[in-house]
C-alpha positions as CSV (number, residue, x, y, z in Angstrom):
1,M,-72.2,-109.3,40.3
2,N,-72.9,-111.7,42.5
3,T,-76.4,-112.8,41.3
4,Q,-78.7,-115.2,42.8
5,N,-82.2,-116.9,41.3
6,A,-84.3,-119.0,44.3
7,V,-87.6,-121.1,44.9
8,Y,-90.0,-120.9,47.9
9,I,-92.7,-122.9,47.0
10,A,-95.2,-126.0,48.1
11,Q,-95.4,-129.1,46.4
12,S,-98.3,-132.5,47.0
13,L,-96.8,-135.4,48.2
14,D,-97.4,-135.9,43.8
15,G,-95.0,-132.9,43.1
16,Y,-97.6,-130.6,42.1
17,I,-98.6,-126.8,42.9
18,A,-102.1,-126.7,41.8
19,D,-105.1,-129.0,41.4
20,K,-106.3,-129.5,38.2
21,N,-108.6,-126.7,38.1
22,G,-105.9,-124.0,39.3
23,G,-106.4,-124.3,42.8
24,I,-104.7,-123.7,45.9
25,A,-107.1,-124.2,49.2
26,W,-105.3,-128.0,49.3
27,L,-102.6,-125.2,51.2
28,D,-105.3,-125.2,54.4
29,S,-105.6,-128.6,54.9
30,I,-103.1,-128.3,57.3
31,A,-104.0,-126.5,60.6
32,N,-101.9,-124.2,61.2
33,P,-102.7,-122.5,64.2
34,D,-100.5,-119.9,65.5
35,G,-99.7,-118.9,62.0
36,D,-96.1,-120.5,61.1
37,D,-94.9,-119.0,58.3
38,M,-91.5,-122.0,57.9
39,G,-89.1,-119.6,57.4
40,Y,-90.9,-117.3,54.4
41,Y,-89.5,-114.1,55.7
42,A,-86.5,-114.6,56.5
43,F,-86.1,-115.9,53.0
44,F,-88.0,-112.6,52.0
45,N,-86.3,-110.3,53.8
46,R,-82.6,-111.3,51.8
47,I,-84.7,-110.8,48.1
48,D,-84.9,-107.9,46.3
49,A,-87.4,-108.4,43.9
50,L,-89.8,-111.1,42.5
51,V,-89.8,-113.0,39.2
52,M,-93.3,-114.1,38.9
53,G,-95.6,-115.3,35.2
54,R,-99.1,-114.4,34.6
55,V,-100.9,-117.1,36.7
56,T,-99.3,-116.3,38.8
57,F,-100.3,-113.1,39.2
58,E,-103.3,-113.5,38.2
59,T,-103.5,-115.4,41.2
60,V,-101.8,-113.5,43.9
61,C,-104.3,-109.9,41.9
62,G,-107.1,-112.9,42.6
63,F,-106.1,-113.0,46.2
64,D,-109.2,-111.4,49.0
65,C,-106.0,-109.3,50.4
66,E,-104.3,-106.1,50.8
67,W,-101.3,-107.0,47.6
68,P,-98.6,-108.8,49.7
69,Y,-95.0,-107.5,48.4
70,N,-93.6,-104.6,49.1
71,K,-90.7,-105.2,46.9
72,P,-90.6,-104.4,43.1
73,V,-92.9,-107.9,40.9
74,F,-91.8,-108.8,37.1
75,V,-93.7,-110.3,35.4
76,L,-93.2,-112.3,32.9
77,S,-95.9,-112.6,30.2
78,N,-96.3,-112.5,26.6
79,T,-99.9,-112.2,26.7
80,I,-100.5,-108.9,29.3
81,A,-100.3,-105.6,27.5
82,K,-100.3,-103.8,30.5
83,I,-99.8,-103.9,33.7
84,P,-103.2,-103.6,35.8
85,E,-103.7,-99.5,36.9
86,S,-104.2,-101.1,40.7
87,H,-101.0,-102.5,40.8
88,H,-98.7,-99.3,38.7
89,Q,-95.1,-98.6,40.7
90,K,-96.0,-101.9,42.3
91,A,-95.6,-105.0,39.5
92,F,-93.7,-104.4,36.2
93,L,-94.2,-106.4,32.8
94,V,-91.2,-108.2,31.4
95,K,-90.8,-109.9,28.0
96,G,-87.6,-111.2,25.9
97,T,-85.5,-114.1,26.9
98,L,-84.2,-115.0,30.2
99,T,-81.1,-113.7,29.3
100,D,-82.2,-110.1,28.9
101,I,-84.6,-110.2,31.1
102,L,-82.2,-110.9,34.4
103,S,-79.6,-108.4,32.5
104,Q,-82.5,-105.8,32.1
105,I,-83.4,-106.5,36.3
106,H,-79.4,-106.4,37.3
107,Q,-79.1,-103.6,36.3
108,K,-82.3,-101.8,38.6
109,G,-79.3,-102.9,41.5
110,Y,-81.8,-106.4,42.0
111,T,-79.9,-109.3,42.1
112,R,-81.4,-111.5,44.6
113,L,-84.9,-112.6,42.9
114,Y,-87.5,-114.8,44.3
115,I,-88.9,-116.6,41.8
116,D,-92.3,-118.4,41.5
117,G,-94.8,-120.3,39.8
118,G,-94.6,-123.5,38.1
119,K,-94.3,-122.7,34.6
120,T,-91.5,-119.8,35.3
121,I,-90.2,-122.1,37.7
122,Q,-89.8,-124.5,34.6
123,Q,-88.0,-121.9,32.5
124,F,-85.5,-121.1,34.6
125,L,-84.3,-124.9,35.4
126,K,-84.2,-125.5,31.9
127,E,-81.7,-122.6,31.1
128,D,-80.0,-123.9,34.7
129,L,-80.8,-120.1,36.3
130,I,-81.8,-121.3,39.8
131,D,-79.2,-121.1,42.2
132,E,-81.6,-122.5,45.5
133,M,-84.9,-124.3,45.9
134,I,-87.1,-124.3,49.5
135,I,-89.7,-126.3,49.0
136,T,-92.4,-127.7,51.3
137,T,-93.4,-130.8,50.6
138,F,-98.0,-131.4,51.6
139,P,-98.8,-135.0,52.4
140,I,-101.1,-134.9,49.7
141,L,-101.9,-136.8,46.9
142,L,-103.2,-134.4,44.3
143,G,-103.4,-136.9,41.1
144,G,-102.7,-134.2,38.3
145,G,-102.5,-131.0,38.3
146,F,-99.6,-128.2,37.0
147,P,-96.5,-129.8,38.8
148,L,-93.3,-128.0,39.9
149,F,-91.3,-129.6,38.0
150,G,-90.8,-130.5,34.0
151,D,-88.8,-132.0,31.1
152,L,-84.9,-130.3,31.6
153,P,-82.2,-130.8,28.5
154,Q,-79.8,-132.4,31.4
155,P,-80.2,-132.9,34.7
156,L,-79.8,-130.7,37.4
157,S,-77.8,-132.1,40.6
158,F,-78.3,-129.9,44.3
159,D,-77.1,-130.8,47.5
160,V,-79.2,-130.8,50.8
161,Q,-78.8,-127.7,52.9
162,S,-81.1,-128.9,55.6
163,S,-83.9,-130.9,55.7
164,Q,-86.9,-129.8,58.7
165,I,-90.6,-130.8,59.7
166,F,-93.0,-128.1,60.3
167,L,-96.9,-128.0,61.6
168,G,-96.1,-132.3,61.9
169,N,-96.7,-132.7,59.0
170,L,-94.5,-130.6,56.1
171,I,-91.4,-131.3,55.1
172,Q,-89.5,-128.6,54.4
173,T,-86.2,-129.1,52.2
174,H,-83.6,-126.6,51.5
175,F,-81.7,-127.2,48.3
176,I,-78.4,-125.4,47.1
177,R,-77.9,-125.8,43.5
178,K,-74.7,-127.8,43.1
179,K,-72.6,-126.7,40.2
180,H,-68.9,-128.0,38.7
């Protein structure tokens, strides 16, 4: 079975995905008058499902808009007892080791996964389960907050697939995991 776990995320220049209060308003610090999606929709169209942590799930649920995903969302959580009724059949609670969770998701036919959320991405990286990362860096120093990366048991090497500038200020780099 050909599986792929991919990340598409923004970070500050100092490597944070949210500020000290968990806020992401800084993502609106660069004007985007034409609504450039910066490759997000092309990325989203090639994945089957999303895997995210509880904090990211709760953040998305708090957005003042319709549920933004038309693909299944698997939520990793040891503290949520069940998915809210409002998101029934849109989001599914999963528990266990990442290997077990991935096996369950793959058995449902979802093999190309979008991994989202700081702690979730860090967990996947710790177990060397990320194949691709598309990271958009904003030219802002937050000085603290929720980091994109954490401790790893060993270094992980990636090749740069591409790098481009969006909106004259954002650098998006596409990395592919270099496996030996």
